[in-house]
SEKENU-214198 format. One record per residue (C-alpha): chain; x, y, z; residue number from 1. Coordinates in steps of 0.5 Angstrom, whole numbers, plus 2048, in hexadecimal, padded with zeros to 3 digits. Layout:
REM SEKENU-214198
mol:east:north:up:seq
A:X:Y:Z:NUM
...
//
This chain:
REM SEKENU-214198
mol:east:north:up:seq
A:7F6:731:966:1
A:7FB:731:96B:2
A:801:72E:96D:3
A:802:72B:974:4
A:808:728:977:5
A:807:722:97B:6
A:80D:71F:97F:7
A:811:722:97A:8
A:80E:720:973:9
A:80A:725:96F:10
A:803:723:96D:11
A:7FE:727:968:12
A:7F7:727:96C:13
A:7F1:72B:96B:14
A:7F2:731:96F:15
A:7EA:731:971:16
A:7EB:72B:975:17
A:7ED:72A:97C:18
A:7F4:727:97E:19
A:7F1:720:980:20
A:7EC:720:97A:21
A:7F2:722:975:22
A:7F7:71C:979:23
A:7F2:717:979:24
A:7F1:718:971:25
A:7F8:718:970:26
A:7F8:711:973:27
A:7FB:713:97A:28
A:7F9:710:980:29
A:7F7:715:986:30
A:7F2:712:98B:31
A:7EC:716:98C:32
A:7E5:715:98F:33
A:7E0:71B:98F:34
A:7E1:71D:988:35
A:7DD:71A:982:36
A:7DE:71C:97B:37
A:7D6:71D:97A:38
A:7D6:721:981:39
A:7DC:725:981:40
A:7E0:727:988:41
A:7DF:729:98F:42
A:7E5:727:992:43
A:7E2:723:998:44
A:7E6:71D:998:45
A:7ED:720:998:46
A:7F0:71A:995:47
A:7F3:71D:98E:48
A:7F8:721:991:49
A:7FE:722:98D:50
A:804:727:98E:51
A:804:72D:989:52
A:80A:732:988:53
A:80A:739:986:54
A:80F:738:981:55
A:815:734:97E:56
A:819:737:984:57
A:815:736:98A:58
A:817:72F:98D:59
A:812:730:993:60
A:80B:730:990:61
A:805:730:994:62
A:7FF:72A:995:63
A:7F9:72C:990:64
A:7F3:728:98F:65
A:7F3:726:988:66
A:7EC:726:987:67
A:7EB:72D:989:68
A:7F2:730:985:69
A:7F1:732:97E:70
A:7F6:72F:979:71
A:7F8:736:977:72
A:7FE:736:972:73
A:805:735:975:74
A:802:732:97B:75
A:807:72D:97E:76
A:805:728:983:77
A:808:722:986:78
A:804:71B:987:79
A:809:717:98A:80
A:80C:71C:98F:81
A:80D:719:996:82
A:809:71E:99A:83
A:803:71E:995:84
A:804:716:995:85
A:804:716:99D:86
A:7FE:71B:99D:87
A:7FA:717:998:88
A:7FB:711:99D:89
A:7F9:714:9A3:90
A:7F3:716:9A0:91
A:7F1:70F:99E:92
A:7F3:70D:9A6:93
A:7EE:713:9A9:94
A:7E9:711:9A4:95
A:7E9:709:9A6:96
A:7E9:70B:9AE:97
A:7E2:709:9AE:98
A:7E2:705:9A8:99
A:7E0:6FD:9AA:100
A:7E5:6F8:9A8:101
A:7E0:6F4:9A4:102
A:7E3:6F4:99D:103
A:7E2:6EC:99D:104
A:7DB:6EC:99E:105
A:7DA:6F3:99A:106
A:7D6:6F3:994:107
A:7DB:6F8:991:108
A:7E1:6F4:992:109
A:7E5:6F3:98C:110
A:7E0:6F9:989:111
A:7E2:6FE:98E:112
A:7E5:705:98C:113
A:7E7:706:994:114
A:7EB:6FF:993:115
A:7EE:702:98D:116
A:7F0:708:990:117
A:7F3:705:996:118
A:7F7:701:992:119
A:7F9:707:98E:120
A:7FB:70B:994:121
A:7FF:705:997:122
A:7FB:705:99D:123
A:7FB:6FE:9A0:124
A:7FC:6FF:9A8:125
A:7F6:701:9AD:126
A:7F9:705:9B3:127
A:7F2:707:9B6:128
A:7F0:702:9BB:129
A:7EA:705:9BE:130
A:7E2:705:9BE:131
A:7E0:706:9B7:132
A:7DA:70B:9B6:133
A:7D4:706:9B3:134
A:7CD:708:9B0:135
A:7C6:704:9AF:136
A:7C5:703:9A8:137
A:7BE:704:9A4:138
A:7BA:700:9A0:139
A:7BA:704:999:140
A:7B5:700:995:141
A:7B6:6FA:990:142
A:7BC:6FD:98C:143
A:7C1:6FF:991:144
A:7C4:6FC:997:145
A:7C7:701:99D:146
A:7CD:700:9A1:147
A:7CF:707:9A4:148
A:7D5:705:9A8:149
A:7D9:704:9A2:150
A:7D8:70C:9A0:151
A:7DE:710:9A0:152
A:7DA:717:99F:153
A:7DC:718:998:154
A:7D5:71B:996:155
A:7D5:718:98F:156
A:7CE:715:991:157
A:7CA:71B:993:158
A:7CE:71F:98D:159
A:7CB:71A:988:160
A:7C5:719:98B:161
A:7C2:720:98C:162
A:7C7:724:988:163
A:7C7:720:982:164
A:7C1:71C:982:165
A:7BC:720:985:166
A:7BA:71C:98B:167
A:7B8:71F:991:168
A:7B7:719:996:169
A:7BF:717:998:170
A:7C3:71C:99C:171
A:7C9:71D:9A0:172
A:7C7:71E:9A8:173
A:7CC:720:9AD:174
A:7D2:723:9AE:175
A:7DA:722:9AF:176
A:7DC:71B:9AF:177
A:7D5:719:9B0:178
A:7D1:71A:9A9:179
A:7CC:715:9A7:180
A:7CA:714:9A0:181
A:7C3:711:99F:182
A:7BB:713:99F:183
A:7B8:717:9A5:184
A:7B4:710:9A6:185
A:7B5:709:9A3:186
A:7B1:708:99D:187
A:7B2:707:995:188
A:7B7:70C:992:189
A:7B2:710:98D:190
A:7B7:712:988:191
A:7B7:70E:981:192
A:7BE:70E:981:193
A:7C0:70C:988:194
A:7C3:706:986:195
A:7C9:70A:983:196
A:7CB:70B:98B:197
A:7CE:704:98A:198
A:7D3:706:985:199
A:7D4:70E:988:200
A:7D5:70B:98F:201
A:7DD:70A:98F:202
A:7DC:705:995:203
A:7D6:700:997:204
A:7D1:704:99A:205
A:7CC:704:994:206
A:7CC:6FD:991:207
A:7C8:6F9:98C:208
A:7C3:6F6:990:209
A:7C1:6F1:98A:210
A:7C8:6EF:98A:211
A:7C8:6EE:991:212
A:7C3:6E8:990:213
A:7C7:6E4:98C:214
A:7CE:6E7:98D:215
A:7D4:6E6:989:216
A:7DB:6EA:989:217
A:7DC:6EE:983:218
A:7E2:6E9:981:219
A:7DE:6E3:981:220
A:7D9:6E6:97C:221
A:7D8:6E5:975:222
A:7D7:6EC:971:223
A:7D5:6EE:96A:224
A:7D4:6F5:967:225
A:7CC:6F6:966:226
A:7C7:6FB:965:227
A:7C1:6FC:96A:228
A:7BB:6F9:967:229
A:7B6:6FD:96C:230
A:7B5:703:968:231
A:7B7:706:961:232
A:7BD:70B:964:233
A:7C2:705:963:234
A:7C6:706:969:235
A:7CC:701:969:236
A:7CD:6FC:96E:237
A:7D1:6F7:971:238
A:7CD:6F1:974:239
A:7D1:6EC:978:240
A:7CF:6E5:978:241
A:7D1:6DF:97D:242
A:7CE:6D8:97D:243
A:7C9:6DA:977:244
A:7C6:6E0:97B:245
A:7C7:6E7:979:246
A:7C9:6E9:980:247
A:7CA:6F1:97F:248
A:7CA:6F6:97A:249
A:7CF:6FC:97A:250
A:7D0:702:976:251
A:7D4:701:96F:252
A:7D7:708:96D:253
A:7D5:70B:967:254
A:7D7:712:966:255
A:7D1:714:962:256
A:7CC:711:965:257
A:7CB:70F:96D:258
A:7D2:710:96E:259
A:7D3:70F:976:260
A:7CB:70E:978:261
A:7C5:709:977:262
A:7BE:70A:979:263
A:7BB:705:97E:264
A:7B7:701:979:265
A:7BD:6FF:975:266
A:7C1:6FD:97B:267
A:7BD:6F9:97F:268
A:7B8:6F7:979:269
A:7BC:6F1:977:270
A:7B8:6EC:97C:271
A:7B4:6E9:976:272
A:7BA:6E6:973:273
A:7BB:6E1:97A:274
A:7B3:6DF:97B:275
A:7B2:6D8:97C:276
A:7AC:6D8:978:277
A:7B0:6DA:971:278
A:7AF:6D5:96B:279
A:7B5:6D0:96B:280
A:7B2:6CB:966:281
A:7AE:6CB:960:282
A:7A7:6C9:961:283
A:7A1:6C6:95D:284
A:79A:6C7:95E:285
A:796:6C3:959:286
A:78F:6C6:95B:287
A:78E:6CD:95F:288
A:78D:6CB:966:289
A:791:6C5:966:290
A:797:6C4:96A:291
A:79D:6C6:966:292
A:7A2:6C0:965:293
A:7AA:6C1:965:294
A:7AE:6C0:95F:295
A:7B5:6C0:95D:296
A:7B8:6C5:958:297
A:7B7:6C1:951:298
A:7B0:6BE:953:299
A:7AE:6C5:955:300
A:7B0:6C8:94E:301
A:7AD:6C2:94A:302
A:7A7:6C4:94E:303
A:7A7:6CB:94C:304
A:7A9:6CA:945:305
A:7A3:6C5:944:306
A:79E:6CA:947:307
A:7A0:6D0:943:308
A:7A1:6CC:93C:309
A:79A:6CA:93D:310
A:798:6D1:93E:311
A:795:6D5:938:312
A:798:6DB:93A:313
A:79D:6DD:940:314
A:79D:6E3:944:315
A:7A3:6E5:948:316
A:7A3:6EA:94E:317
A:7A9:6ED:94F:318
A:7AB:6F1:956:319
A:7AE:6F8:958:320
A:7B2:6F4:95E:321
A:7B5:6EF:959:322
A:7BB:6F1:955:323
A:7BC:6F3:94E:324
A:7BF:6EC:94C:325
A:7B9:6E8:94F:326
A:7B4:6ED:94C:327
A:7B7:6EC:945:328
A:7B7:6E5:945:329
A:7B0:6E5:947:330
A:7AF:6E9:941:331
A:7B3:6E5:93C:332
A:7AF:6DF:93F:333
A:7A8:6E1:93D:334
A:7A9:6E6:938:335
A:7A9:6EE:938:336
A:7A2:6EE:936:337
A:7A0:6EA:93C:338
A:7A4:6ED:942:339
A:7A1:6F1:947:340
A:7A6:6F5:94C:341
A:7A1:6F3:952:342
A:7A0:6FA:954:343
A:799:6FD:954:344
A:797:701:94F:345
A:796:708:952:346
A:79D:707:955:347
A:7A0:705:94F:348
A:79D:70B:94B:349
A:7A1:70F:950:350
A:7A7:70B:94F:351
A:7A7:70C:948:352
A:7A5:713:949:353
A:7AB:714:94D:354
A:7B0:711:948:355
A:7AD:716:943:356
A:7AE:71C:947:357
A:7B5:71A:949:358
A:7B7:71A:942:359
A:7B4:720:940:360
A:7B4:725:946:361
A:7BA:729:944:362
A:7BD:728:94B:363
A:7C2:722:94D:364
A:7C0:71D:952:365
A:7C5:71E:958:366
A:7C8:719:95D:367
A:7C7:719:964:368
A:7CD:71D:965:369
A:7CB:722:960:370
A:7C5:723:964:371
A:7C8:725:96A:372
A:7CB:72B:966:373
A:7C5:72E:964:374
A:7C3:734:967:375
A:7BB:734:966:376
A:7B7:72E:965:377
A:7AF:72D:963:378
A:7AC:726:965:379
A:7A6:725:962:380
A:7A1:71F:964:381
A:7A7:71B:968:382
A:7A8:71A:96F:383
A:7AF:718:96E:384
A:7B0:715:975:385
A:7AB:710:974:386
A:7AC:70F:96C:387
A:7B4:710:96B:388
A:7B7:711:972:389
A:7BE:712:970:390
A:7BC:717:96B:391
A:7B8:71A:971:392
A:7BF:71B:975:393
A:7C2:71E:96F:394
A:7BD:723:96E:395
A:7BE:725:976:396
A:7C5:726:974:397
A:7C4:72A:96E:398
A:7BF:72F:973:399
A:7C4:72F:978:400
A:7CA:731:973:401
A:7C8:738:974:402
A:7CC:738:97A:403
A:7D2:736:976:404
A:7D1:73C:971:405
A:7D0:741:977:406
A:7D7:73E:97A:407
A:7DA:73F:974:408
A:7D8:746:973:409
A:7DC:747:97A:410
A:7E2:743:979:411
A:7E0:73E:97E:412
A:7E2:737:97B:413
A:7DC:732:979:414
A:7DF:72D:97E:415
A:7DF:731:984:416
A:7D8:72E:986:417
A:7D6:732:98C:418
A:7D8:738:98A:419
A:7D4:737:983:420
A:7CE:735:987:421
A:7CF:73B:98C:422
A:7CF:740:986:423
A:7CA:73D:982:424
A:7C5:73C:988:425
A:7BE:73B:984:426
A:7C0:73D:97D:427
A:7BF:738:978:428
A:7BE:738:970:429
A:7B7:738:96E:430
A:7B3:731:96E:431
A:7AC:731:96B:432
A:7A7:72B:96C:433
A:7A1:729:969:434
A:79D:723:96C:435
A:797:721:96F:436
A:799:720:976:437
A:79F:722:97B:438
A:7A5:71F:979:439
A:7AC:71D:97C:440
A:7AF:723:979:441
A:7AA:728:97B:442
A:7AE:72B:981:443
A:7B3:72E:97C:444
A:7AF:730:977:445
A:7AE:738:975:446
A:7A7:736:973:447
A:7A3:730:973:448
A:79C:730:96E:449
A:797:72B:970:450
A:794:728:96A:451
A:791:722:966:452
A:794:720:960:453
A:791:724:95B:454
A:791:72A:95F:455
A:799:729:960:456
A:799:728:958:457
A:796:72F:957:458
A:79A:732:95C:459
A:7A0:72F:958:460
A:79E:731:951:461
A:79D:738:954:462
A:7A4:738:957:463
A:7A6:736:950:464
A:7A2:73C:94D:465
A:7A5:741:952:466
A:7AC:73F:950:467
A:7AB:73F:948:468
A:7A4:742:945:469
A:7A5:73D:93F:470
A:7A3:738:944:471
A:79B:737:944:472
A:797:73B:949:473
A:793:738:94E:474
A:78B:73A:94D:475
A:787:73D:953:476
A:78D:73D:957:477
A:78B:740:95E:478
A:78F:745:961:479
A:792:741:967:480
A:795:73C:962:481
A:798:741:95D:482
A:79C:745:963:483
A:79E:73E:965:484
A:7A1:73C:95E:485
A:7A4:743:95E:486
A:7A8:742:964:487
A:7AA:73C:962:488
A:7AC:73E:95B:489
A:7B0:744:95E:490
A:7B4:73F:962:491
A:7B6:73A:95D:492
A:7B8:740:958:493
A:7BC:743:95D:494
A:7C0:73D:95F:495
A:7C7:73B:95C:496
A:7C5:733:95C:497
A:7BD:732:95C:498
A:7BA:72B:95D:499
A:7B3:729:95C:500
A:7B1:722:95F:501
A:7AB:71E:95D:502
A:7A9:717:95C:503
A:7A3:712:95B:504
A:7A1:711:963:505
A:79B:714:962:506
A:799:711:95B:507
A:798:717:957:508
A:79B:718:950:509
A:799:71F:951:510
A:79E:721:957:511
A:7A4:71E:952:512
A:7A2:722:94D:513
A:7A2:728:951:514
A:7A9:726:954:515
A:7AB:726:94D:516
A:7A8:72C:94A:517
A:7AC:730:950:518
A:7B2:72C:94E:519
A:7B1:72E:947:520
A:7B0:736:949:521
A:7B6:736:94D:522
A:7BA:733:948:523
A:7B7:738:943:524
A:7B8:73E:948:525
A:7BD:73D:94D:526
A:7C1:737:949:527
A:7C3:734:94F:528
A:7C0:72F:954:529
A:7BE:728:955:530
A:7B8:723:955:531
A:7B7:71D:959:532
A:7B2:718:958:533
A:7B0:713:95E:534
A:7AE:70C:95C:535
A:7AB:707:961:536
A:7AF:700:960:537
A:7B7:6FE:95F:538
A:7B6:6FD:958:539
A:7B0:701:956:540
A:7B4:705:951:541
A:7B8:6FF:94E:542
A:7B1:6FC:94D:543
A:7AE:702:949:544
A:7B4:702:945:545
A:7B4:6FB:943:546
A:7AC:6FC:941:547
A:7A6:6F8:942:548
A:79F:6F8:943:549
A:79B:6FA:94A:550
A:799:6F4:94F:551
A:792:6F6:94D:552
A:793:6F5:946:553
A:796:6EE:948:554
A:790:6EC:94D:555
A:78B:6EE:947:556
A:78E:6EA:942:557
A:78D:6E4:947:558
A:786:6E6:949:559
A:784:6E7:942:560
A:787:6E0:940:561
A:78C:6E3:93B:562
A:791:6DF:93F:563
A:791:6D9:944:564
A:798:6D9:947:565
A:79C:6DE:94B:566
A:7A3:6DE:94E:567
A:7A4:6E3:953:568
A:7AB:6E5:955:569
A:7AC:6E7:95C:570
A:7A5:6EB:95D:571
A:79F:6EA:962:572
A:79A:6ED:95D:573
A:795:6ED:963:574
A:79A:6F3:966:575
A:798:6F7:95F:576
A:791:6F6:95D:577
A:78B:6F4:961:578
A:78A:6ED:964:579
A:783:6EC:960:580
A:786:6EE:959:581
A:78C:6EA:95A:582
A:788:6E4:95C:583
A:784:6E4:956:584
A:789:6E5:951:585
A:78D:6DF:954:586
A:787:6DB:954:587
A:788:6DB:94C:588
A:78F:6D8:94D:589
A:790:6D1:94B:590
A:798:6D2:94D:591
A:79B:6D7:952:592
A:7A2:6D6:953:593
A:7A5:6DB:959:594
A:7AC:6DC:95A:595
A:7AD:6E0:961:596
A:7B2:6E0:967:597
A:7AC:6E1:96C:598
A:7A5:6DD:96D:599
A:7A0:6E2:96A:600
A:799:6E1:969:601
A:79B:6E1:962:602
A:7A0:6DB:963:603
A:79B:6D8:967:604
A:796:6D7:961:605
A:79B:6D5:95C:606
A:79B:6CE:958:607
A:7A3:6CE:958:608
A:7A7:6D2:95D:609
A:7AE:6D3:95C:610
A:7B3:6D6:962:611
A:7B6:6DC:95F:612
A:7BC:6DF:962:613
A:7BC:6E6:966:614
A:7C1:6EC:965:615
A:7C5:6E8:96A:616
A:7C6:6E2:966:617
A:7C6:6E4:95F:618
A:7C9:6E9:95A:619
A:7C6:6EE:956:620
A:7C5:6F5:954:621
A:7C0:6FB:956:622
A:7BF:702:954:623
A:7BE:707:959:624
A:7B9:70D:959:625
A:7BF:711:956:626
A:7BF:70C:950:627
A:7C6:70A:953:628
A:7C7:702:951:629
A:7CA:6FE:957:630
A:7CC:6F7:958:631
A:7CB:6F3:95F:632
A:7CF:6ED:960:633
A:7CD:6E6:963:634
A:7CF:6E6:96A:635
A:7CF:6DF:96B:636
A:7CD:6D8:968:637
A:7C7:6D6:96C:638
A:7C8:6CE:96A:639
A:7CF:6CE:96D:640
A:7CD:6CF:974:641
A:7C6:6CC:973:642
A:7C7:6C6:96D:643
A:7C0:6C5:96D:644
A:7BE:6CB:96A:645
A:7BC:6CC:963:646
A:7BC:6D4:963:647
A:7BF:6D7:95D:648
A:7BF:6DE:959:649
A:7B9:6DF:956:650
A:7BC:6E1:94F:651
A:7C0:6DA:950:652
A:7B9:6D6:951:653
A:7B6:6DA:94B:654
A:7BC:6D8:946:655
A:7BB:6D1:948:656
A:7B3:6D1:947:657
A:7B4:6D4:940:658
A:7B9:6CF:93F:659
A:7B3:6CA:941:660
A:7AE:6CD:93D:661
A:7B2:6CD:936:662
A:7B5:6C6:938:663
A:7BC:6C8:938:664
A:7C1:6C4:93C:665
A:7C2:6C7:943:666
A:7C8:6CB:944:667
A:7CA:6D1:949:668
A:7CA:6D8:947:669
A:7CF:6DE:94A:670
A:7CD:6E5:94C:671
A:7D1:6E8:947:672
A:7CE:6E4:942:673
A:7C7:6E6:944:674
A:7C9:6ED:944:675
A:7CC:6ED:93D:676
A:7C5:6EA:93B:677
A:7C2:6F0:93E:678
A:7C6:6F5:93B:679
A:7C5:6F2:934:680
A:7BD:6F2:935:681
A:7BD:6F9:939:682
A:7C3:6FE:936:683
A:7C0:703:93B:684
A:7C3:6FF:940:685
A:7CA:6FE:93E:686
A:7CD:701:944:687
A:7CB:6FC:948:688
A:7D1:6F8:946:689
A:7D6:6FE:949:690
A:7D2:6FE:94F:691
A:7D7:6F9:952:692
A:7DD:6F5:950:693
A:7DB:6EE:94D:694
A:7DD:6E7:950:695
A:7E4:6E7:94D:696
A:7E6:6ED:951:697
A:7EC:6EC:955:698
A:7F1:6F0:959:699
A:7F8:6ED:959:700
A:7F5:6E7:956:701
A:7F0:6E5:95B:702
A:7E9:6E6:95C:703
A:7E7:6EB:962:704
A:7E6:6E8:969:705
A:7DF:6E8:96C:706
A:7E2:6E6:972:707
A:7E7:6EA:977:708
A:7EE:6E7:977:709
A:7EC:6E5:97F:710
A:7E6:6E1:97D:711
A:7E6:6DB:981:712
A:7E2:6D4:981:713
A:7E0:6D3:97A:714
A:7E2:6CB:97B:715
A:7DE:6CB:981:716
A:7D7:6CE:97E:717
A:7D5:6C7:97B:718
A:7D7:6C3:981:719
A:7D0:6C1:983:720
A:7CF:6BF:97C:721
A:7D6:6BB:97A:722
A:7DD:6BB:97D:723
A:7DF:6BB:975:724
A:7DF:6C2:973:725
A:7DD:6C3:96C:726
A:7E0:6C8:967:727
A:7DE:6D0:968:728
A:7D9:6D2:964:729
A:7DB:6D5:95D:730
A:7D9:6DB:95A:731
A:7D8:6DC:953:732
A:7D4:6E2:953:733
A:7D8:6E7:957:734
A:7DF:6E9:958:735
A:7DF:6E7:95F:736
A:7E1:6E0:962:737
A:7DE:6DD:968:738
A:7E4:6DD:96C:739
A:7E9:6E1:970:740
A:7EE:6DF:96B:741
A:7ED:6E5:966:742
A:7EF:6EC:966:743
A:7EC:6F0:96C:744
A:7F1:6F6:96C:745
A:7F0:6FD:96B:746
A:7F6:700:967:747
A:7F3:6FE:960:748
A:7ED:702:95F:749
A:7E7:6FE:95D:750
A:7E0:700:95D:751
A:7DD:6FA:960:752
A:7DF:6F9:967:753
A:7DC:6F4:96B:754
A:7DE:6F6:972:755
A:7E2:6FC:975:756
A:7E9:6FA:978:757
A:7F0:6FD:978:758
A:7F6:6FB:97C:759
A:7F4:6FF:983:760
A:7ED:701:981:761
A:7E8:6FB:982:762
A:7E2:700:984:763
A:7DE:703:97E:764
A:7E3:709:97E:765
A:7E7:705:97A:766
A:7E3:707:974:767
A:7E7:70D:974:768
A:7ED:709:971:769
A:7E9:707:96B:770
A:7E7:70F:969:771
A:7EB:714:965:772
A:7EA:718:96B:773
A:7E6:717:972:774
A:7DF:718:970:775
A:7E0:718:969:776
A:7E0:713:963:777
A:7E2:70C:963:778
A:7E9:70C:960:779
A:7E7:708:95A:780
A:7E0:70C:959:781
A:7DA:70B:95C:782
A:7D6:705:95A:783
A:7D0:705:955:784
A:7CF:708:94E:785
A:7C9:70D:94C:786
A:7C4:70A:947:787
A:7C0:710:946:788
A:7C3:716:942:789
A:7C0:71C:941:790
A:7BD:71D:93A:791
A:7C0:724:937:792
A:7BB:729:934:793
A:7B6:72D:936:794
A:7B0:72A:93A:795
A:7A9:72B:939:796
A:7A5:72C:940:797
A:7A0:727:942:798
A:798:729:942:799
A:794:72A:948:800
A:78F:725:94A:801
A:788:726:94D:802
A:788:727:955:803
A:785:720:958:804
A:786:722:95F:805
A:77F:722:960:806
A:77C:71E:966:807
A:777:718:965:808
A:770:718:965:809
A:76D:719:96C:810
A:76E:713:971:811
A:774:711:96D:812
A:77B:713:96E:813
A:781:713:969:814
A:787:70F:96B:815
A:78E:711:96A:816
A:794:70C:96C:817
A:79A:70F:96F:818
A:7A1:70C:96F:819
A:7A4:70A:976:820
A:7AB:708:977:821
A:7AA:702:97C:822
A:7A4:6FE:97A:823
A:7A3:701:973:824
A:7A8:6FC:96F:825
A:7A7:6F5:96D:826
A:7AD:6F1:96F:827
A:7B0:6F5:975:828
A:7A9:6F5:978:829
A:7AA:6ED:979:830
A:7B1:6EF:97E:831
A:7AF:6EE:985:832
A:7B3:6F5:987:833
A:7AF:6F9:982:834
A:7A8:6F6:984:835
A:7AA:6F8:98B:836
A:7AC:6FF:989:837
A:7A6:700:985:838
A:7A0:704:988:839
A:799:701:988:840
A:796:704:981:841
A:791:70A:982:842
A:78C:70D:97E:843
A:78D:715:97D:844
A:786:718:97D:845
A:784:71F:97C:846
A:782:722:983:847
A:77B:725:981:848
A:779:71E:97E:849
A:77B:71A:984:850
A:777:71F:988:851
A:771:71E:984:852
A:772:716:985:853
A:774:717:98C:854
A:77B:714:98C:855
A:780:716:990:856
A:788:716:990:857
A:78A:70F:991:858
A:783:70C:990:859
A:782:706:98B:860
A:77E:707:985:861
A:77C:702:97F:862
A:77E:704:978:863
A:77A:6FF:973:864
A:779:6FF:96C:865
A:777:6F9:967:866
A:77E:6F6:968:867
A:77E:6F5:96F:868
A:77E:6F9:976:869
A:783:6FB:97A:870
A:783:6FE:982:871
A:789:703:983:872
A:78A:708:989:873
A:788:70F:987:874
A:78D:715:987:875
A:78A:71C:986:876
A:78D:721:982:877
A:78A:728:981:878
A:78E:729:97A:879
A:78B:722:977:880
A:786:725:972:881
A:77F:723:973:882
A:77C:71D:96F:883
A:783:719:96F:884
A:787:714:974:885
A:78E:713:974:886
A:791:70C:975:887
A:798:709:976:888
A:79B:704:970:889
A:79B:6FD:972:890
A:794:6FD:975:891
A:790:6F9:96F:892
A:791:6FA:967:893
A:78A:6FB:966:894
A:78B:702:96A:895
A:78D:705:963:896
A:78E:70D:962:897
A:787:710:960:898
A:783:70A:962:899
A:77D:70B:967:900
A:77B:708:96E:901
A:775:709:973:902
A:777:70B:97A:903
A:774:709:981:904
A:776:709:988:905
A:778:703:98B:906
A:775:702:992:907
A:77A:702:998:908
A:778:6FB:99A:909
A:778:6F8:993:910
A:77F:6F6:995:911
A:781:6F6:98D:912
A:788:6F6:98A:913
A:78A:6F8:983:914
A:787:6F3:97E:915
//
């Protein structure tokens, strides 16, 4: 710790920080542009000038840049010094000489860091009266809009895009007063983290294109704390709503998880919430093929209760994209013995194995913040940029962390970004990847091993044996694999904080066992490190904790007439198992009740379809890949703007349905009551009570506000319906009010922050006011509670499984599906911008096999088996093993891992598209 003196007052700060970081952490206001807590200091903008004095007798001092000056012990500075204030105002003035006078029409207006800093410096007059420099804007794809004339050349965009996120197609062109930030040519930004430019940029150069199409000022949006539902990482988000539509999603700071950044699928994949074809009313279909009939709520519940009461056995099919509360209520409705998780058997086996390994591996599960501190990483069977992109970004920071270690050895502060990068050059912590094809982190890897699933498992088991000879040896291990295993083992043992990452993307429990053995070996030999296991969907971990049978089991019960009714919760069965198999099973169901917020193929077959709430219209709890239970809250009440809608939370529908089945008097239930019941039935989930405050939480006697204090227009929002304004919706399920008339300040610490705002701070930089230190943790603690503790004791190693990477018989090829960020997840794939960003699906063929077939790169090839035919563009890969083809996720659920297909080239004149 160090003592610094600011304007005559003494403060205790971390001496490793620079003065800007230290002062902002103290709550003092210093304007800045180029500095960012995740990217360090470069001193480019000169905006953070303060006066520094040699000692207490110095009354003259000198101007220094706070971001480039260490917070050394007994440092004395003045923020309010007249010369410093005049200098900061002059910096704003020269930065604004070419900035357009377009705040009223700029999309960043009221949400703009440049506006905040201009007001903070007191600059309010423009003296420049000459021609402004202008630029032509570029098309940068469906996510980002470009307005280069607003640029103040802070360099934040390229520092994030290139240095932090690893992108290569955005740069700075020009020099002096004519620098252009963009691509070398127009085109879609390639980085999966490009959306963060909208928050990193302090002006309106890069803005959210999806928001532009239905623009609303920040102060007219209604917010609630939420969780990204597009993968299992569990990033915290702030969705903003107006007129019953989600208008944008912004990052919500979480000190242990996403901190300042999101991936593009999480930021822009919300469009399915706003789709016009969403189910909004219950529909009844008496016979398959008949036109559905719209029903009111009571009539729909009566029909459902009668249909299920007449059945001799009802199967409930849950979903990993539904909340714990909804899955619990379905389980209570049908009974534990008739509950299916709605997950295919192979994936459920992986999930159960991951839960077991996570409890018994001997190593803690790290948070994303912990991942960034690791100094050796092994990734088995995952392309993190495709399967868990935000985790991949953290692994990138871990690998680049070697820079800071080298800088520390030479006395260079870690915040001095350019000095640290110049010193380190290409020095990196070791990263080892084992995956069938080149992935998003390969450019950083120390070594990449191109292997099929069982070969990856054998490599992992060999690494474990090299670390601890007590781990089972791999029989018939070739010398190449042995040397690779020794190299990885040596790196992991030499590290202070080694990390093993694996998961279920390749559908192999053998890979998970191998990762678990490596973790156990590190636990025994090194007694340090971490293990992180990647799941596929937002609540995959929570559903595995809840327990239940596989979807295969549920369909078999129907097909073999051991059940004749099905209740499906937020799940499209056709996305998980082959169409023929699903059709055959559903043909045995006398009643099919489906709850969903999307018009899926399963919902289209329903006897009764009930309109479920999406994450934006519901409250609930999900569990991320760490095992952290987190709460998401209802952003808006859909019935307030659209009174005709009958959308409800799934757990509320299921509660009412249960009452009807039991012939109980109707009555509502609250989220807290459902959580209490879930905990009573599942003591292992007791932590979900503490995942967020209950509905009775208050600050200063009032609920928390969903709306900024400048929110306007509520009385006009329903004017097209009636001049009589109804009462604002009442929320019995959360501590939030549908109003600006609640607590929305920052001075009382709390975990659940709907939107970031503080006096003088309207941009995302306002998050600094809610943390214990800039870039630290929320002052009230980061949201969520861990649910998967390590079991104490000594753990046995998993046994080896036989190698099954052999090719299929001659004339057939085995299929291996691979995850993909855009187009590989069910709900985000329904969003228009994601559909535009999704590349056409291509099948990867072994180069030798393609030559034998006469197929060239880019030509079409037909895949066929008993489940169907698919025509895809071919991509040739010399590293792809003979006898295998690799297909991207989302093409068809029939193309499961290990199935076989035949291949034939499609003539150029065929004109066939993908089937």
